[in-house]
Every structure is written in structure tokens, then in C-alpha cells.
C-alpha atoms as an extended CHARMM CRD file, in Angstrom:
* protein
*
       220  EXT
         1         1  MET       CA              0.0470000000       -0.0540000000       -0.1840000000  PROA      1               0.0000000000
         2         2  LYS       CA              3.0460000000        2.4750000000        0.8210000000  PROA      2               0.0000000000
         3         3  LYS       CA              4.7250000000        1.5940000000       -2.6250000000  PROA      3               0.0000000000
         4         4  ALA       CA              1.2990000000        2.3330000000       -4.3600000000  PROA      4               0.0000000000
         5         5  LEU       CA              0.9970000000        5.6470000000       -2.6950000000  PROA      5               0.0000000000
         6         6  LEU       CA              4.2300000000        6.5040000000       -3.2100000000  PROA      6               0.0000000000
         7         7  THR       CA              4.4340000000        5.8060000000       -6.7470000000  PROA      7               0.0000000000
         8         8  ILE       CA              1.2760000000        7.8250000000       -7.1110000000  PROA      8               0.0000000000
         9         9  PHE       CA              2.9750000000       10.6200000000       -5.2290000000  PROA      9               0.0000000000
        10        10  VAL       CA              6.0310000000       10.6020000000       -7.5370000000  PROA      10              0.0000000000
        11        11  LEU       CA              3.7920000000       10.5240000000      -10.7910000000  PROA      11              0.0000000000
        12        12  ALA       CA              1.6600000000       13.5360000000       -9.2330000000  PROA      12              0.0000000000
        13        13  LEU       CA              4.8720000000       15.7530000000       -8.7380000000  PROA      13              0.0000000000
        14        14  ALA       CA              6.0320000000       14.2930000000      -12.2760000000  PROA      14              0.0000000000
        15        15  ALA       CA              2.8940000000       15.7140000000      -14.0080000000  PROA      15              0.0000000000
        16        16  SER       CA              3.0420000000       18.8050000000      -12.0840000000  PROA      16              0.0000000000
        17        17  ALA       CA              6.2900000000       19.6640000000      -13.6000000000  PROA      17              0.0000000000
        18        18  GLY       CA              5.0360000000       19.2030000000      -16.9640000000  PROA      18              0.0000000000
        19        19  TYR       CA              2.3740000000       21.7780000000      -16.3300000000  PROA      19              0.0000000000
        20        20  ALA       CA              4.4650000000       24.4000000000      -14.6830000000  PROA      20              0.0000000000
        21        21  GLN       CA              5.3300000000       26.2990000000      -17.6110000000  PROA      21              0.0000000000
        22        22  THR       CA              2.3380000000       27.8350000000      -18.0730000000  PROA      22              0.0000000000
        23        23  GLU       CA              1.6360000000       29.0640000000      -14.4940000000  PROA      23              0.0000000000
        24        24  LYS       CA              1.9670000000       32.9190000000      -13.4970000000  PROA      24              0.0000000000
        25        25  GLY       CA              5.5100000000       33.7940000000      -13.2850000000  PROA      25              0.0000000000
        26        26  SER       CA              7.0180000000       31.5160000000      -16.0640000000  PROA      26              0.0000000000
        27        27  MET       CA              9.2800000000       33.1930000000      -18.8030000000  PROA      27              0.0000000000
        28        28  TYR       CA             10.7040000000       31.6430000000      -22.1410000000  PROA      28              0.0000000000
        29        29  ILE       CA             12.6120000000       32.7500000000      -24.9570000000  PROA      29              0.0000000000
        30        30  SER       CA             12.0880000000       31.8890000000      -28.6150000000  PROA      30              0.0000000000
        31        31  GLY       CA             12.6500000000       33.4720000000      -32.1700000000  PROA      31              0.0000000000
        32        32  ASN       CA             12.5400000000       33.1820000000      -35.5730000000  PROA      32              0.0000000000
        33        33  ILE       CA             15.2160000000       32.5680000000      -38.3540000000  PROA      33              0.0000000000
        34        34  GLY       CA             14.7200000000       32.6900000000      -41.9120000000  PROA      34              0.0000000000
        35        35  ILE       CA             17.5100000000       32.3200000000      -44.8130000000  PROA      35              0.0000000000
        36        36  ASN       CA             16.4610000000       31.8480000000      -48.6220000000  PROA      36              0.0000000000
        37        37  GLY       CA             18.9090000000       32.5550000000      -51.5280000000  PROA      37              0.0000000000
        38        38  GLY       CA             20.5190000000       31.0170000000      -54.4320000000  PROA      38              0.0000000000
        39        39  SER       CA             21.1150000000       31.3880000000      -58.1150000000  PROA      39              0.0000000000
        40        40  SER       CA             20.3030000000       30.8660000000      -61.8240000000  PROA      40              0.0000000000
        41        41  VAL       CA             22.8460000000       29.7860000000      -64.5090000000  PROA      41              0.0000000000
        42        42  SER       CA             21.8190000000       30.4940000000      -68.0880000000  PROA      42              0.0000000000
        43        43  VAL       CA             23.8690000000       28.5230000000      -70.7780000000  PROA      43              0.0000000000
        44        44  THR       CA             23.2910000000       29.9450000000      -74.4890000000  PROA      44              0.0000000000
        45        45  ASN       CA             25.2470000000       28.0800000000      -77.4140000000  PROA      45              0.0000000000
        46        46  SER       CA             26.0360000000       29.6420000000      -80.8150000000  PROA      46              0.0000000000
        47        47  GLY       CA             28.1390000000       27.6860000000      -83.0160000000  PROA      47              0.0000000000
        48        48  ASN       CA             31.2050000000       26.3870000000      -81.3500000000  PROA      48              0.0000000000
        49        49  ASN       CA             31.0490000000       28.9450000000      -78.8670000000  PROA      49              0.0000000000
        50        50  GLU       CA             29.1990000000       28.5480000000      -75.4140000000  PROA      50              0.0000000000
        51        51  VAL       CA             28.2560000000       31.5620000000      -73.0160000000  PROA      51              0.0000000000
        52        52  THR       CA             27.3920000000       30.6960000000      -69.4800000000  PROA      52              0.0000000000
        53        53  THR       CA             25.8230000000       33.4490000000      -67.4120000000  PROA      53              0.0000000000
        54        54  LYS       CA             25.0370000000       33.3820000000      -63.8330000000  PROA      54              0.0000000000
        55        55  SER       CA             22.5290000000       35.6030000000      -61.8540000000  PROA      55              0.0000000000
        56        56  PRO       CA             21.8660000000       36.0040000000      -58.2870000000  PROA      56              0.0000000000
        57        57  ARG       CA             18.1780000000       35.0830000000      -57.4500000000  PROA      57              0.0000000000
        58        58  THR       CA             16.5770000000       36.9260000000      -54.3880000000  PROA      58              0.0000000000
        59        59  PHE       CA             17.9450000000       36.6420000000      -51.1120000000  PROA      59              0.0000000000
        60        60  SER       CA             16.1400000000       37.0670000000      -47.8870000000  PROA      60              0.0000000000
        61        61  LEU       CA             17.1630000000       37.1340000000      -44.4040000000  PROA      61              0.0000000000
        62        62  TYR       CA             14.9890000000       37.1480000000      -41.1920000000  PROA      62              0.0000000000
        63        63  LEU       CA             15.8310000000       37.4640000000      -37.2520000000  PROA      63              0.0000000000
        64        64  ALA       CA             13.2720000000       37.8500000000      -34.9290000000  PROA      64              0.0000000000
        65        65  PRO       CA             14.0350000000       37.0460000000      -31.0910000000  PROA      65              0.0000000000
        66        66  GLN       CA             11.1250000000       36.7000000000      -28.7870000000  PROA      66              0.0000000000
        67        67  PHE       CA             10.2540000000       36.7680000000      -24.7780000000  PROA      67              0.0000000000
        68        68  GLY       CA              7.2130000000       35.8020000000      -23.1040000000  PROA      68              0.0000000000
        69        69  TYR       CA              6.0050000000       35.8170000000      -19.8420000000  PROA      69              0.0000000000
        70        70  PHE       CA              3.1650000000       34.5270000000      -17.9430000000  PROA      70              0.0000000000
        71        71  PHE       CA              1.1210000000       37.0790000000      -16.0840000000  PROA      71              0.0000000000
        72        72  ALA       CA             -1.4950000000       34.6910000000      -14.9870000000  PROA      72              0.0000000000
        73        73  ASP       CA             -2.3360000000       31.1190000000      -14.8350000000  PROA      73              0.0000000000
        74        74  GLY       CA             -2.4680000000       30.3120000000      -18.8840000000  PROA      74              0.0000000000
        75        75  TRP       CA             -2.3910000000       33.6850000000      -19.8510000000  PROA      75              0.0000000000
        76        76  GLU       CA              0.9540000000       34.9520000000      -21.8460000000  PROA      76              0.0000000000
        77        77  VAL       CA              2.5310000000       38.2330000000      -23.2540000000  PROA      77              0.0000000000
        78        78  SER       CA              4.9760000000       38.2840000000      -25.4930000000  PROA      78              0.0000000000
        79        79  GLY       CA              7.4300000000       40.6770000000      -27.4400000000  PROA      79              0.0000000000
        80        80  LYS       CA              9.3290000000       40.1340000000      -30.4640000000  PROA      80              0.0000000000
        81        81  LEU       CA             11.9680000000       42.6130000000      -32.2750000000  PROA      81              0.0000000000
        82        82  GLY       CA             12.5710000000       41.6030000000      -36.0280000000  PROA      82              0.0000000000
        83        83  TYR       CA             14.8360000000       42.2680000000      -38.8060000000  PROA      83              0.0000000000
        84        84  ASP       CA             14.1490000000       41.5700000000      -42.2490000000  PROA      84              0.0000000000
        85        85  LEU       CA             16.4210000000       42.0590000000      -45.0730000000  PROA      85              0.0000000000
        86        86  ALA       CA             15.3310000000       41.3570000000      -49.0500000000  PROA      86              0.0000000000
        87        87  ARG       CA             17.6780000000       41.4860000000      -51.7140000000  PROA      87              0.0000000000
        88        88  THR       CA             16.6050000000       41.4750000000      -55.4530000000  PROA      88              0.0000000000
        89        89  ASN       CA             18.9270000000       41.8970000000      -58.5630000000  PROA      89              0.0000000000
        90        90  ASN       CA             19.2880000000       45.3930000000      -60.2300000000  PROA      90              0.0000000000
        91        91  GLY       CA             21.1290000000       44.3230000000      -63.2730000000  PROA      91              0.0000000000
        92        92  THR       CA             24.8230000000       44.3730000000      -63.7670000000  PROA      92              0.0000000000
        93        93  THR       CA             27.9910000000       47.0880000000      -64.0420000000  PROA      93              0.0000000000
        94        94  PHE       CA             29.7620000000       47.4000000000      -67.3700000000  PROA      94              0.0000000000
        95        95  ASP       CA             32.3590000000       45.4200000000      -65.8230000000  PROA      95              0.0000000000
        96        96  GLY       CA             30.0560000000       42.7100000000      -64.9860000000  PROA      96              0.0000000000
        97        97  ASP       CA             29.4470000000       43.0250000000      -61.2720000000  PROA      97              0.0000000000
        98        98  ASN       CA             26.1630000000       42.5390000000      -59.8970000000  PROA      98              0.0000000000
        99        99  LEU       CA             23.9420000000       45.3060000000      -58.5030000000  PROA      99              0.0000000000
       100       100  TYR       CA             20.9700000000       44.9190000000      -55.9810000000  PROA      100             0.0000000000
       101       101  ASN       CA             17.8780000000       46.5000000000      -54.7670000000  PROA      101             0.0000000000
       102       102  PHE       CA             17.8700000000       46.2680000000      -50.6770000000  PROA      102             0.0000000000
       103       103  ASN       CA             14.7660000000       46.6120000000      -48.3530000000  PROA      103             0.0000000000
       104       104  HSD       CA             15.7050000000       46.6460000000      -44.7770000000  PROA      104             0.0000000000
       105       105  LEU       CA             12.6060000000       46.6190000000      -42.3680000000  PROA      105             0.0000000000
       106       106  PHE       CA             12.5530000000       46.7560000000      -38.4300000000  PROA      106             0.0000000000
       107       107  THR       CA              9.3250000000       45.7890000000      -36.6370000000  PROA      107             0.0000000000
       108       108  ILE       CA              8.0940000000       45.4930000000      -32.9090000000  PROA      108             0.0000000000
       109       109  THR       CA              5.3520000000       42.7100000000      -32.1410000000  PROA      109             0.0000000000
       110       110  PRO       CA              3.6230000000       42.8000000000      -28.8730000000  PROA      110             0.0000000000
       111       111  GLY       CA              1.0720000000       39.9440000000      -28.4770000000  PROA      111             0.0000000000
       112       112  ILE       CA             -1.0180000000       37.8400000000      -26.1110000000  PROA      112             0.0000000000
       113       113  SER       CA             -2.2770000000       34.1630000000      -25.9160000000  PROA      113             0.0000000000
       114       114  TYR       CA             -4.1560000000       31.8370000000      -23.6350000000  PROA      114             0.0000000000
       115       115  HSD       CA             -3.1080000000       28.0630000000      -22.9870000000  PROA      115             0.0000000000
       116       116  LEU       CA             -5.9430000000       25.8880000000      -22.8920000000  PROA      116             0.0000000000
       117       117  ARG       CA             -4.8370000000       22.3200000000      -21.8460000000  PROA      117             0.0000000000
       118       118  LEU       CA             -6.5430000000       19.5220000000      -24.2620000000  PROA      118             0.0000000000
       119       119  ALA       CA             -4.4600000000       16.7130000000      -22.9360000000  PROA      119             0.0000000000
       120       120  ASP       CA             -1.3460000000       15.6970000000      -20.7250000000  PROA      120             0.0000000000
       121       121  ARG       CA              1.0040000000       18.3570000000      -21.8580000000  PROA      121             0.0000000000
       122       122  PHE       CA             -0.5570000000       19.5400000000      -24.6430000000  PROA      122             0.0000000000
       123       123  TYR       CA             -2.3980000000       22.7170000000      -25.1530000000  PROA      123             0.0000000000
       124       124  TYR       CA             -4.3500000000       24.8150000000      -27.5980000000  PROA      124             0.0000000000
       125       125  THR       CA             -3.0060000000       28.4100000000      -27.6870000000  PROA      125             0.0000000000
       126       126  PRO       CA             -5.2070000000       30.9970000000      -29.7290000000  PROA      126             0.0000000000
       127       127  GLY       CA             -3.4670000000       34.2730000000      -29.7390000000  PROA      127             0.0000000000
       128       128  PHE       CA             -3.5740000000       37.6980000000      -31.1920000000  PROA      128             0.0000000000
       129       129  ASP       CA             -0.5130000000       40.1000000000      -31.8910000000  PROA      129             0.0000000000
       130       130  LEU       CA              0.3340000000       43.4360000000      -33.4900000000  PROA      130             0.0000000000
       131       131  SER       CA              3.1100000000       44.3610000000      -35.5270000000  PROA      131             0.0000000000
       132       132  LEU       CA              4.5590000000       47.7610000000      -36.5140000000  PROA      132             0.0000000000
       133       133  GLY       CA              7.5390000000       48.2670000000      -38.6620000000  PROA      133             0.0000000000
       134       134  PHE       CA              9.8940000000       50.9010000000      -40.2760000000  PROA      134             0.0000000000
       135       135  GLY       CA             12.4450000000       50.7120000000      -42.9100000000  PROA      135             0.0000000000
       136       136  VAL       CA             14.0610000000       51.9380000000      -45.8980000000  PROA      136             0.0000000000
       137       137  SER       CA             14.5100000000       50.7470000000      -49.5840000000  PROA      137             0.0000000000
       138       138  LYS       CA             17.5480000000       51.4590000000      -51.4810000000  PROA      138             0.0000000000
       139       139  THR       CA             19.2850000000       50.9210000000      -54.7720000000  PROA      139             0.0000000000
       140       140  GLN       CA             22.6060000000       50.4350000000      -56.1250000000  PROA      140             0.0000000000
       141       141  GLU       CA             23.2820000000       52.5030000000      -59.3750000000  PROA      141             0.0000000000
       142       142  SER       CA             27.0930000000       51.6780000000      -59.1590000000  PROA      142             0.0000000000
       143       143  LYS       CA             29.3970000000       49.8330000000      -56.9320000000  PROA      143             0.0000000000
       144       144  ASP       CA             29.9600000000       52.9560000000      -55.1130000000  PROA      144             0.0000000000
       145       145  VAL       CA             27.0430000000       54.8170000000      -55.2560000000  PROA      145             0.0000000000
       146       146  THR       CA             23.5520000000       53.7400000000      -53.2850000000  PROA      146             0.0000000000
       147       147  ARG       CA             20.5850000000       55.9910000000      -53.0970000000  PROA      147             0.0000000000
       148       148  LYS       CA             17.4700000000       56.0510000000      -51.0920000000  PROA      148             0.0000000000
       149       149  ASN       CA             14.2940000000       54.7450000000      -53.1900000000  PROA      149             0.0000000000
       150       150  TYR       CA             11.3410000000       55.3140000000      -50.1990000000  PROA      150             0.0000000000
       151       151  GLY       CA             10.5400000000       54.8650000000      -46.7280000000  PROA      151             0.0000000000
       152       152  ILE       CA              8.5520000000       51.9270000000      -45.6170000000  PROA      152             0.0000000000
       153       153  THR       CA              5.8700000000       51.7910000000      -42.8240000000  PROA      153             0.0000000000
       154       154  ALA       CA              4.2990000000       48.4560000000      -42.0560000000  PROA      154             0.0000000000
       155       155  PHE       CA              1.5120000000       47.1980000000      -39.8130000000  PROA      155             0.0000000000
       156       156  SER       CA             -0.4010000000       44.1240000000      -39.0800000000  PROA      156             0.0000000000
       157       157  MET       CA             -2.5710000000       42.0200000000      -36.8690000000  PROA      157             0.0000000000
       158       158  SER       CA             -2.7380000000       38.7270000000      -36.5630000000  PROA      158             0.0000000000
       159       159  LEU       CA             -4.9480000000       36.0640000000      -35.0350000000  PROA      159             0.0000000000
       160       160  SER       CA             -3.6520000000       32.7690000000      -34.4060000000  PROA      160             0.0000000000
       161       161  VAL       CA             -6.5910000000       30.4610000000      -34.9320000000  PROA      161             0.0000000000
       162       162  PHE       CA             -4.9240000000       27.0810000000      -35.0940000000  PROA      162             0.0000000000
       163       163  ALA       CA             -2.0540000000       27.2430000000      -32.6940000000  PROA      163             0.0000000000
       164       164  PHE       CA             -1.0240000000       24.4020000000      -30.2690000000  PROA      164             0.0000000000
       165       165  GLU       CA              2.0770000000       23.6020000000      -27.9530000000  PROA      165             0.0000000000
       166       166  PHE       CA              3.4990000000       20.3130000000      -26.5030000000  PROA      166             0.0000000000
       167       167  LEU       CA              5.7700000000       20.3480000000      -23.1690000000  PROA      167             0.0000000000
       168       168  PRO       CA              8.0110000000       17.3580000000      -23.6840000000  PROA      168             0.0000000000
       169       169  SER       CA             10.0070000000       18.5220000000      -20.4100000000  PROA      169             0.0000000000
       170       170  GLU       CA             10.3250000000       20.9210000000      -17.7380000000  PROA      170             0.0000000000
       171       171  HSD       CA             12.1190000000       23.6280000000      -19.9300000000  PROA      171             0.0000000000
       172       172  PHE       CA             11.2880000000       22.7350000000      -23.4860000000  PROA      172             0.0000000000
       173       173  GLY       CA              7.9070000000       23.4500000000      -25.4170000000  PROA      173             0.0000000000
       174       174  ILE       CA              7.2100000000       22.7050000000      -29.1480000000  PROA      174             0.0000000000
       175       175  THR       CA              4.8800000000       24.6390000000      -30.7380000000  PROA      175             0.0000000000
       176       176  LEU       CA              2.5860000000       24.1470000000      -33.8470000000  PROA      176             0.0000000000
       177       177  SER       CA              0.9340000000       26.7520000000      -35.8070000000  PROA      177             0.0000000000
       178       178  ALA       CA             -1.5540000000       25.7010000000      -39.0380000000  PROA      178             0.0000000000
       179       179  GLY       CA             -3.4780000000       28.7760000000      -39.5630000000  PROA      179             0.0000000000
       180       180  ASP       CA             -4.0060000000       32.6560000000      -38.9090000000  PROA      180             0.0000000000
       181       181  LEU       CA             -6.3780000000       35.2990000000      -39.9380000000  PROA      181             0.0000000000
       182       182  THR       CA             -4.0090000000       38.6870000000      -40.8790000000  PROA      182             0.0000000000
       183       183  TYR       CA             -4.6410000000       41.9510000000      -41.9470000000  PROA      183             0.0000000000
       184       184  ALA       CA             -1.7660000000       43.8260000000      -43.1430000000  PROA      184             0.0000000000
       185       185  LEU       CA             -1.1060000000       47.3610000000      -44.4900000000  PROA      185             0.0000000000
       186       186  GLU       CA              2.2820000000       48.4900000000      -45.9810000000  PROA      186             0.0000000000
       187       187  SER       CA              2.9350000000       52.0650000000      -47.2180000000  PROA      187             0.0000000000
       188       188  HSD       CA              6.0800000000       53.6080000000      -49.2520000000  PROA      188             0.0000000000
       189       189  ARG       CA              6.5170000000       57.0420000000      -49.0950000000  PROA      189             0.0000000000
       190       190  ASN       CA              9.0970000000       58.9220000000      -51.5500000000  PROA      190             0.0000000000
       191       191  LYS       CA             10.1310000000       62.5590000000      -50.9230000000  PROA      191             0.0000000000
       192       192  GLY       CA             11.9350000000       64.2600000000      -53.6180000000  PROA      192             0.0000000000
       193       193  ASN       CA             11.5540000000       67.3850000000      -55.8210000000  PROA      193             0.0000000000
       194       194  ASN       CA              9.4430000000       69.0290000000      -53.2260000000  PROA      194             0.0000000000
       195       195  ILE       CA              7.0040000000       66.2520000000      -54.1590000000  PROA      195             0.0000000000
       196       196  THR       CA              5.6360000000       63.4750000000      -51.5750000000  PROA      196             0.0000000000
       197       197  THR       CA              4.5820000000       60.2000000000      -53.1320000000  PROA      197             0.0000000000
       198       198  THR       CA              2.7600000000       57.7220000000      -50.9600000000  PROA      198             0.0000000000
       199       199  ASN       CA              1.8680000000       53.8040000000      -52.1410000000  PROA      199             0.0000000000
       200       200  THR       CA             -0.4980000000       52.1870000000      -49.5450000000  PROA      200             0.0000000000
       201       201  THR       CA             -1.5350000000       48.1850000000      -49.9860000000  PROA      201             0.0000000000
       202       202  ASN       CA             -4.0160000000       46.4380000000      -47.8620000000  PROA      202             0.0000000000
       203       203  ASP       CA             -4.2600000000       42.6620000000      -47.4970000000  PROA      203             0.0000000000
       204       204  VAL       CA             -6.2360000000       40.4410000000      -45.2040000000  PROA      204             0.0000000000
       205       205  ASN       CA             -5.8480000000       36.7920000000      -45.3210000000  PROA      205             0.0000000000
       206       206  PHE       CA             -6.8370000000       33.7180000000      -43.7440000000  PROA      206             0.0000000000
       207       207  ASP       CA             -4.4350000000       30.8070000000      -44.2470000000  PROA      207             0.0000000000
       208       208  ILE       CA             -4.9270000000       27.4040000000      -43.4130000000  PROA      208             0.0000000000
       209       209  ASN       CA             -1.7120000000       25.5990000000      -43.6510000000  PROA      209             0.0000000000
       210       210  MET       CA             -2.0890000000       21.7450000000      -43.6530000000  PROA      210             0.0000000000
       211       211  GLY       CA              1.8560000000       21.5640000000      -42.9630000000  PROA      211             0.0000000000
       212       212  ALA       CA              2.2400000000       23.1690000000      -39.8380000000  PROA      212             0.0000000000
       213       213  LEU       CA              4.9550000000       25.8290000000      -38.7850000000  PROA      213             0.0000000000
       214       214  ILE       CA              6.8290000000       24.2530000000      -36.4200000000  PROA      214             0.0000000000
       215       215  GLY       CA              8.6980000000       26.1960000000      -33.3270000000  PROA      215             0.0000000000
       216       216  PHE       CA             10.4500000000       25.8360000000      -30.0990000000  PROA      216             0.0000000000
       217       217  ARG       CA             10.6850000000       27.5520000000      -26.6630000000  PROA      217             0.0000000000
       218       218  TYR       CA             13.1470000000       27.4640000000      -23.8060000000  PROA      218             0.0000000000
       219       219  TYR       CA             11.3150000000       28.0220000000      -20.4290000000  PROA      219             0.0000000000
       220       220  PHE       CA             12.9370000000       29.5500000000      -17.1310000000  PROA      220             0.0000000000
């Protein structure tokens, strides 16, 4: 009988350790890293002559560390700082050197979410976040000359509808996101010759991604 009670007690402690991450006062770090790039090669044959041309494709880099804090049991607030770089080809110089367009965007994204326990260490985590970003677009006119095209202002709201988290251990969490409802606004403003030109785009998107996006968290 004593052994049975001891076993139940140990199992209860193990289970409670698994749920501690969602209690008030818990914190975590996470983030996103994305890199995409490549090149294309064109080969032209004319008689006995063969010309090979290699062109860079669009290169993108995204960095966004994230910090989260549980201000109440099951309730989490988070903050994310992001940097987004997009580089596209803009032709070549007379010497054959590549020229590029660059878009730089810095963002700050606060958010809130709720953890609803569905099963042992498995939670449904719907959430809402706002994102505000500022940046600039630049163009290389030569290897030594780069000019500013326009300033960038970005704003978005996102509701995570199909979001889940699994807590395999005391300090680690695995997140899965398969669907978001998103509204995004992006404005480009160009000032030159005493004339200001503004282009604004709006986008509403509901995306159900059958291949879920997976992330990782470290709790402390």
C-alpha cells in the first residue's frame, strides 16, 4: 500500500512539473530565423561558342528573437523584435559586377495568448498580436553609389486560430501553428523635388496551412 501511494505521489509530482510552464511567473525565450537565396545559370550555345551567365536570385534574411511572460495562469504576453532584409538583382555594371536593390525593415510585435489544456502536456494556444515596422528601400546605381528609393511603414494584426503547444519536458516547448487570420498594411513614401508620393497596400488573409509551422521555446 505504501509503495502504491509513493508511486502515485511521484507521478503527481512529474505531471505537475510538466504543467509549470503555463503558471503565473513563468518565462521563455524563442524566436525566428529565416534565410533564403540561390542563383540561376543560363547557358547559350552559338556554333562553337558557349556563353554561361550566372545571376543571383532574391536573397532574404529574417531574425526575430522573442520573449514571453505568464502574467496569470494560462495567460501569456510576449514581445518580438524583428529585422527583415530582402535583396533583389538590379542588373550589372559594365564590368559585369552585380547590382542590387535592398529593403530593410525593423519590426516590434507585442502579443497575448491563452493556453487551454487539452491533454497531458498538450495545449491549445490561440493568440493575438500587433506588429509595427519601419524601414527603407535602397538601390545600387554603381558599386560606389547607393540611393534611397522610399521609406517603408508596415502594420499588421494577426489572430492565431489553429495554434498548439506540446511540453515534452520542464524547460522545452514545441509549438505548432497551422492557421492565421491576418490583416496587413504597408506604405511606401518617396520624397523628392518637393513632391511626396505615397503608395499603400492592404491585405486580408486567412491561411490554413496543412503543413504546420513548428517552433521551439526554452522556459526558465
